[in-house]
RODO-2510 file (C-alpha; in nm, 4 decimals, decimal comma):
residues 338
     n   res          X          Y          Z
     1     m     1,6201    -1,4827     0,8093
     2     s     1,8597    -1,1884     0,8046
     3     r     1,9468    -1,0753     1,1552
     4     n     1,9391    -0,7151     1,0361
     5     i     1,5799    -0,7539     0,9126
     6     s     1,4765    -0,9194     1,2375
     7     d     1,6353    -0,6454     1,4492
     8     l     1,4767    -0,3695     1,2386
     9     v     1,1284    -0,5198     1,2611
    10     i     1,1609    -0,5807     1,6363
    11     a     1,2620    -0,2166     1,6845
    12     q     0,9516    -0,1052     1,4959
    13     i     0,6730    -0,3326     1,6273
    14     g     0,8153    -0,5155     1,9287
    15     t     0,9493    -0,8667     1,9848
    16     y     0,6196    -1,0552     2,0094
    17     k     0,4553    -0,9108     1,6974
    18     a     0,7833    -0,9296     1,5069
    19     s     0,8401    -1,2988     1,5811
    20     n     0,4913    -1,3875     1,4600
    21     l     0,5067    -1,1674     1,1519
    22     l     0,8557    -1,2720     1,0444
    23     a     0,7433    -1,6337     1,0607
    24     l     0,4284    -1,5531     0,8628
    25     i     0,5788    -1,3475     0,5778
    26     k     0,8082    -1,5243     0,3352
    27     s     1,1603    -1,3837     0,3691
    28     p     1,3565    -1,2873     0,0546
    29     a     1,6078    -1,5606    -0,0181
    30     s     1,8534    -1,3856    -0,2467
    31     i     1,8869    -1,0203    -0,1549
    32     p     2,2134    -0,8323    -0,0940
    33     l     2,2877    -0,8482     0,2792
    34     g     2,4769    -0,5940     0,4821
    35     n     2,7169    -0,6769     0,7621
    36     d     2,5625    -0,7298     1,1052
    37     g     2,4490    -0,3918     1,2315
    38     f     2,4724    -0,2325     0,8853
    39     p     2,1564    -0,3335     0,6934
    40     s     2,1523    -0,3034     0,3157
    41     r     1,8875    -0,1005     0,1344
    42     a     1,7148    -0,4297     0,0422
    43     e     1,6991    -0,5349     0,4080
    44     i     1,5672    -0,1918     0,5069
    45     a     1,3036    -0,2050     0,2312
    46     h     1,1819    -0,5483     0,3372
    47     a     1,1716    -0,4502     0,7052
    48     l     0,9637    -0,1441     0,6145
    49     n     0,7248    -0,3640     0,4174
    50     v     0,6841    -0,6014     0,7118
    51     a     0,6001    -0,3090     0,9405
    52     l     0,3440    -0,1771     0,6900
    53     f     0,1928    -0,5238     0,6560
    54     q     0,1430    -0,5271     1,0323
    55     g    -0,0585    -0,2082     0,9939
    56     i    -0,2893    -0,3785     0,7427
    57     l    -0,3485    -0,6689     0,9836
    58     e    -0,4422    -0,4242     1,2585
    59     r    -0,6889    -0,2352     1,0352
    60     v    -0,8332    -0,5181     0,8235
    61     p    -1,0025    -0,7928     1,0309
    62     s    -1,0813    -1,0107     0,7274
    63     g    -0,7150    -1,0084     0,6233
    64     r    -0,6042    -1,0832     0,9788
    65     e    -0,8408    -1,3823     1,0007
    66     y    -0,7095    -1,5150     0,6695
    67     t    -0,3450    -1,4823     0,7768
    68     e    -0,4240    -1,6555     1,1068
    69     d    -0,5541    -1,9491     0,9023
    70     v    -0,2323    -1,9468     0,6996
    71     a    -0,0204    -1,9459     1,0140
    72     r    -0,2188    -2,2299     1,1751
    73     s    -0,1673    -2,4421     0,8635
    74     g     0,2096    -2,3825     0,8725
    75     g     0,2029    -2,1733     0,5540
    76     q     0,3460    -1,8331     0,4728
    77     v     0,2264    -1,5148     0,3054
    78     n     0,4233    -1,4134    -0,0031
    79     f     0,3848    -1,0345     0,0189
    80     d     0,3508    -0,9283    -0,3458
    81     h     0,2705    -0,5576    -0,3252
    82     g     0,1164    -0,2814    -0,1216
    83     a    -0,0992    -0,0086    -0,2752
    84     l    -0,1605     0,3522    -0,1774
    85     r    -0,3388     0,6549    -0,3181
    86     t    -0,2160     1,0125    -0,3602
    87     v    -0,3665     1,3338    -0,4972
    88     a    -0,1889     1,5097    -0,7843
    89     w    -0,3014     1,8570    -0,6807
    90     s    -0,1125     2,1808    -0,6272
    91     h    -0,3232     2,2817    -0,3241
    92     n    -0,1821     1,9989    -0,1168
    93     g    -0,0599     2,1857     0,1896
    94     k     0,2993     2,1038     0,2802
    95     l     0,2869     1,7518     0,1328
    96     p     0,4411     1,7123    -0,2152
    97     p     0,1613     1,6496    -0,4660
    98     g     0,0918     1,3054    -0,6038
    99     e     0,3400     1,0229    -0,6045
   100     a     0,6338     1,2582    -0,5384
   101     a     0,5500     1,2284    -0,1692
   102     f     0,6602     0,8630    -0,1951
   103     t     0,9058     0,8347    -0,4826
   104     r     1,1382     1,0692    -0,2935
   105     f     1,2098     0,7855    -0,0495
   106     l     1,1278     0,4803    -0,2628
   107     r     1,4226     0,5567    -0,4922
   108     p     1,6867     0,5657    -0,2130
   109     l     1,5385     0,2386    -0,0825
   110     g     1,6178     0,0808    -0,4198
   111     y     1,2836     0,0984    -0,5989
   112     r     1,2529     0,1761    -0,9691
   113     l     0,9532     0,2443    -1,1930
   114     n     0,8245    -0,0863    -1,3288
   115     g     0,5106     0,0183    -1,5165
   116     t     0,2552     0,2949    -1,5734
   117     y    -0,1179     0,2219    -1,5919
   118     p    -0,3851     0,4737    -1,6999
   119     l    -0,6887     0,4218    -1,4755
   120     d    -0,9156     0,6476    -1,6785
   121     r    -1,2483     0,5100    -1,5526
   122     i    -1,1657     0,6305    -1,2016
   123     g    -0,9663     0,9433    -1,2892
   124     m    -0,6316     0,8088    -1,1739
   125     t    -0,2886     0,6965    -1,2949
   126     g    -0,1210     0,3982    -1,1319
   127     r     0,2522     0,3274    -1,1277
   128     s     0,4285     0,0216    -0,9959
   129     y     0,7703     0,0348    -0,8322
   130     a     0,9806    -0,2816    -0,8062
   131     h     1,2968    -0,3246    -0,6035
   132     e     1,6104    -0,3202    -0,8153
   133     d     1,7957    -0,5782    -0,6017
   134     a     1,5244    -0,8468    -0,5890
   135     p     1,2144    -0,7450    -0,7875
   136     d     1,0306    -1,0757    -0,7478
   137     e     1,1107    -1,1198    -0,3763
   138     i     1,0663    -0,7754    -0,2189
   139     a     0,7108    -0,6426    -0,2276
   140     q     0,6358    -0,3845    -0,4945
   141     f     0,4547    -0,0554    -0,4346
   142     f     0,1551     0,0334    -0,6508
   143     v     0,1246     0,4121    -0,6189
   144     s    -0,1834     0,5801    -0,7649
   145     e    -0,2346     0,9483    -0,8361
   146     f    -0,5844     1,0935    -0,8360
   147     h    -0,6485     1,3740    -1,0892
   148     p    -0,9067     1,6246    -0,9558
   149     e    -0,8944     1,8323    -1,2751
   150     k    -1,0985     1,5611    -1,4474
   151     y    -1,3981     1,6467    -1,2277
   152     s    -1,6352     1,9403    -1,1668
   153     a    -1,5342     2,2775    -1,0233
   154     e    -1,7354     2,2066    -0,7073
   155     f    -1,5582     1,8739    -0,6682
   156     q    -1,2175     2,0393    -0,7095
   157     e    -1,3077     2,2925    -0,4413
   158     a    -1,3926     2,0071    -0,2039
   159     v    -1,0601     1,8390    -0,2847
   160     t    -0,8764     2,1599    -0,1972
   161     n    -1,0704     2,1953     0,1275
   162     v    -0,9682     1,8423     0,2275
   163     v    -0,6004     1,8279     0,1322
   164     m    -0,4851     2,1877     0,1809
   165     t    -0,4168     2,1162     0,5501
   166     s    -0,1744     1,8328     0,4696
   167     r     0,1483     1,8205     0,6681
   168     d     0,4743     1,6740     0,5435
   169     p     0,5715     1,3887     0,7780
   170     l     0,9171     1,3351     0,6244
   171     e     1,1685     1,4850     0,8658
   172     p     1,4838     1,6704     0,7516
   173     r     1,7055     1,4192     0,9346
   174     t     1,5377     1,1347     0,7450
   175     v     1,5991     1,3133     0,4148
   176     a     1,9703     1,3349     0,5009
   177     l     1,9809     0,9653     0,5930
   178     l     1,8060     0,8725     0,2681
   179     w     2,0740     1,0580     0,0720
   180     k     2,3332     0,8598     0,2643
   181     l     2,1481     0,5340     0,1915
   182     d     2,1259     0,6225    -0,1770
   183     r     2,5016     0,6794    -0,1868
   184     d     2,6233     0,3848     0,0227
   185     r     2,3352     0,1347    -0,0140
   186     y     2,3457     0,0596     0,3587
   187     l     2,3049     0,2405     0,6904
   188     p     2,4130     0,1785     1,0497
   189     i     2,1202     0,0005     1,2115
   190     a     2,0308     0,2845     1,4506
   191     e     1,9946     0,5184     1,1525
   192     a     1,7979     0,2573     0,9574
   193     e     1,5587     0,2277     1,2527
   194     q     1,5050     0,6039     1,2477
   195     v     1,4344     0,5958     0,8740
   196     i     1,1782     0,3152     0,9003
   197     d     1,0079     0,4773     1,1978
   198     n     0,9610     0,8011     1,0043
   199     l     0,8619     0,6312     0,6771
   200     v     0,5857     0,4362     0,8506
   201     d     0,4414     0,7767     0,9485
   202     c     0,4244     0,8675     0,5791
   203     f     0,1604     0,5971     0,5242
   204     e    -0,1133     0,7778     0,7147
   205     r    -0,3690     1,0518     0,6557
   206     q    -0,1735     1,3775     0,6589
   207     h    -0,4656     1,6226     0,6369
   208     a    -0,7107     1,7355     0,9039
   209     i    -1,0449     1,5703     0,9793
   210     p    -1,2561     1,6394     0,6673
   211     r    -1,5794     1,8345     0,6685
   212     l    -1,8828     1,6135     0,6158
   213     a    -2,0101     1,8406     0,3378
   214     d    -1,6813     1,8043     0,1470
   215     y    -1,6821     1,4267     0,1911
   216     e    -2,0375     1,3986     0,0584
   217     r    -1,9503     1,6273    -0,2349
   218     l    -1,6531     1,4043    -0,3222
   219     l    -1,8521     1,0855    -0,2821
   220     r    -2,1096     1,1952    -0,5398
   221     e    -1,8407     1,1972    -0,8111
   222     s    -1,5601     0,9688    -0,6930
   223     a    -1,5583     0,6921    -0,4345
   224     e    -1,1792     0,6837    -0,4712
   225     m    -1,1268     1,0480    -0,3718
   226     a    -1,3805     1,0116    -0,0928
   227     w    -1,1731     0,7216     0,0398
   228     i    -0,8608     0,9406     0,0336
   229     a    -1,0513     1,2048     0,2328
   230     t    -1,0895     0,9666     0,5274
   231     e    -0,7867     0,7356     0,4908
   232     g    -0,5269     0,9544     0,3220
   233     n    -0,2037     0,7769     0,2209
   234     a    -0,2601     0,4650     0,4313
   235     f    -0,2030     0,1312     0,2611
   236     n    -0,5180     0,0867     0,0525
   237     h    -0,4453    -0,2850     0,0405
   238     a    -0,1742    -0,5455     0,0829
   239     t    -0,1547    -0,8466    -0,1470
   240     d    -0,0668    -1,2118    -0,0951
   241     r     0,0868    -1,3878    -0,3961
   242     v    -0,0745    -1,7326    -0,4099
   243     d    -0,0507    -2,0317    -0,6439
   244     d    -0,4171    -2,0403    -0,7504
   245     v    -0,6446    -1,7388    -0,6992
   246     e    -0,9526    -1,9145    -0,8401
   247     t    -0,9322    -2,2016    -0,5926
   248     l    -0,8580    -1,9673    -0,3037
   249     s    -1,1577    -1,7507    -0,3959
   250     r    -1,3922    -2,0492    -0,3825
   251     q    -1,2482    -2,1589    -0,0469
   252     q    -1,2835    -1,8152     0,1105
   253     k    -1,6402    -1,7752    -0,0172
   254     a    -1,7262    -2,1130     0,1368
   255     l    -1,5974    -1,9783     0,4700
   256     g    -1,8357    -1,6842     0,4397
   257     r    -1,5665    -1,4215     0,4021
   258     p    -1,6438    -1,0989     0,2074
   259     m    -1,4787    -1,2045    -0,1172
   260     k    -1,5157    -1,0100    -0,4412
   261     d    -1,7744    -1,1754    -0,6680
   262     k    -1,5541    -1,1964    -0,9776
   263     v    -1,1901    -1,2978    -1,0249
   264     e    -1,0064    -1,0505    -1,2494
   265     v    -0,7785    -1,1819    -1,5271
   266     s    -0,5347    -0,9560    -1,7149
   267     g    -0,5368    -0,9249    -2,0916
   268     s    -0,2224    -1,1406    -2,1033
   269     g    -0,3842    -1,4078    -1,8867
   270     r    -0,0769    -1,4081    -1,6611
   271     v    -0,1956    -1,1822    -1,3762
   272     i    -0,5038    -1,3014    -1,1866
   273     q    -0,6482    -1,1098    -0,8912
   274     t    -0,9279    -1,0995    -0,6388
   275     a    -0,9791    -0,9457    -0,2964
   276     f    -1,1862    -0,9252     0,0165
   277     r    -1,4225    -0,6297     0,0252
   278     a    -1,2945    -0,3414     0,2348
   279     d    -1,3611    -0,3751     0,6052
   280     p    -1,5683    -0,0854     0,7420
   281     v    -1,4122     0,1679     0,9773
   282     v    -1,5634     0,4544     1,1757
   283     r    -1,4207     0,7985     1,0999
   284     q    -1,4872     1,1478     1,2303
   285     f    -1,6194     1,4375     1,0231
   286     v    -1,6777     1,8052     1,1004
   287     c    -2,0327     1,9336     1,0511
   288     e    -2,1136     2,2877     0,9394
   289     s    -2,1777     2,3759     1,3056
   290     g    -1,8271     2,2599     1,3961
   291     v    -1,9516     1,9565     1,5850
   292     h    -1,7713     1,6278     1,5184
   293     v    -1,9829     1,3349     1,3986
   294     r    -1,8887     0,9731     1,3366
   295     r    -1,9746     0,7743     1,0268
   296     e    -1,8956     0,4248     0,9032
   297     v    -1,6954     0,4280     0,5789
   298     p    -1,4889     0,1742     0,3800
   299     g    -1,1384     0,1145     0,5126
   300     s    -0,8547    -0,0884     0,3636
   301     f    -0,8683    -0,4430     0,2312
   302     y    -0,6676    -0,7581     0,1625
   303     e    -0,5953    -0,8787    -0,1913
   304     f    -0,4745    -1,1970    -0,3604
   305     i    -0,2764    -1,2355    -0,6817
   306     t    -0,1444    -1,5184    -0,8962
   307     r     0,1463    -1,4352    -1,1267
   308     r     0,2494    -1,6641    -1,4084
   309     e     0,5790    -1,6677    -1,5929
   310     l     0,6490    -1,4671    -1,9047
   311     e     0,6993    -1,6505    -2,2303
   312     h     1,0205    -1,8531    -2,2552
   313     e     1,1664    -1,6167    -2,5132
   314     q     1,1441    -1,3472    -2,2453
   315     g     1,3497    -1,5510    -2,0025
   316     g     1,0768    -1,7426    -1,8212
   317     k     1,0676    -1,4805    -1,5442
   318     l     0,7644    -1,4102    -1,3320
   319     d     0,5311    -1,1496    -1,4820
   320     l     0,5577    -0,8622    -1,2324
   321     s     0,3327    -0,6281    -1,4295
   322     f    -0,0173    -0,5094    -1,3443
   323     d    -0,3299    -0,4653    -1,5542
   324     a    -0,5345    -0,1437    -1,5685
   325     g    -0,8630    -0,3318    -1,6009
   326     n    -0,7827    -0,5532    -1,3039
   327     a    -0,6739    -0,2562    -1,0942
   328     q    -0,9861    -0,0505    -1,1599
   329     a    -1,2088    -0,3452    -1,0711
   330     i    -1,0107    -0,4160    -0,7533
   331     f    -1,0293    -0,0496    -0,6498
   332     k    -1,4078    -0,0856    -0,6303
   333     m    -1,3564    -0,2844    -0,3109
   334     t    -1,3469     0,0506    -0,1279
   335     a    -1,6570     0,1987    -0,2943
   336     a    -1,9133     0,3636    -0,0656
   337     s    -2,2673     0,4677    -0,1430
   338     a    -2,3391     0,8386    -0,1818
***
């Protein structure tokens, strides 16, 4: 374990949580390391991912119970990727529209576009970003853009009502530090701590509490956009890379956990996925009278993936791609009834 990674995670979530989480999550074995007190971009990226994973455990009880089982058995989670949703819409308040809100800091952290996936059935486009320094060891980001223009005029009006209040959480000082990181590929640890602290804030809902009427209007046409209305840019799910998804699925179903009915297999046969159904959360809405009401809605979830190697003529490397069919089926884990 890199001391820089350990110190960064402790600064973000505290010593107790950090010690448990750093033991649980498999640490990258072959990433560029900075000198003590000067973490590399790879170390900063992994520390950020660990902090975001902690957020999933706090919000997703089924995922937390699973990881507690892993820890008790002496195993580790191989954090494969985290997913989030954005809205590609010009009426987005102060937040840059779509994935630009995230690529502006993913690139200085060392991430590069690894694949683009049309998600036409749900009106979205997904893009995966892998880390340039250790693509198979540092968790990828799967960033989806929702396209409101594919839906009705009334739906688009509801989208605008929801997201037009969005704030931009990325602070000017963080932007300057990201430029420095992009140039030097490391930062003094105090500056790296500031960057991570601010970037964690970017993975939240940035708009105001939605109106119930707008939420119900969105839900009639798109469960995905309705989810964004309540959860914003929070991690939609985090994913554990396991040896055998099919066996794991059977085991988790036997334990009574809310596992997806069907295991999804990519067209290539090399990427196999399943997930727990989203854990419910209670969120506030504003009624027409201005009174706040509470309603149970789908929250985030925990996913599992098995990746097989590419053909030998392609170097025998792990297949780090995604599959549009798999992704659209997995996204249904957050569907709510209108």
